[in-house]
C-alpha positions, 0 to 999 in steps of 0.5 A: 532543517530549513523548510527546504530540507527534506528528510528524503530526496523525493517528496512523498507522493501517496497515490503514485507508484513509485516503481510502475515497472515493478507491478508486472510480473513479465513471467506472467503475461496475463497480468499485463492484460488487466485494466488495473496492474495491482490486480496482479498482486492479489493474494501477495504477502504484505511485508513491513520493515519490521516483519509480516503484516498480512497480504492484499485482500482480494476485495483489492478491486473495490479500492482505487487502483492508486490504493492497496487493500490488505488485510492485517487481521488474523484467520480468526478476524479481518482487520483491513486497512488502505495503504496509499501505493506510494508506501511500496518500495518494492516487489518480489514477484519469485517470492510474491511479496509485496514490502513497504517502507512503514512498520507494523504498526504504523500499517496497522494504525492506518485509516481502517477500509469502511466499504460506506466511507471509501469513496468519500474525499474526506476518507482519502485526504485522513489516508493522504495525511496519515500517510505523509505524516508517518513518512516525517516520523519514519524510523 
């Protein structure tokens, strides 16, 4: 593969929604009124390419709108990771599922959410680097 060739037809943009129209559930006009369209995704299940990984955490508003806070823990434990919205492949509003183009292992292995360091530039850089690299090694 030459330097100009990429394994995908488009560069991975971790901080950009792929399909902004899919964010809005047209059956629920209240979602359209939010300043943050991702608020309408609270509680949605998150499905990786190889199965269910967690759900969009109720505290999603603490992260920027170009990210989703996902709780991948069990009912006994909480393990919160942050996904850049570029990892969202599609949203099924009828089933209330956010489909991501990563494996469960890749999502769980992502940088864990830490309220004390999340806004730090180095955390965002680490998050972007992790998901950009995982895109290069996609199944």
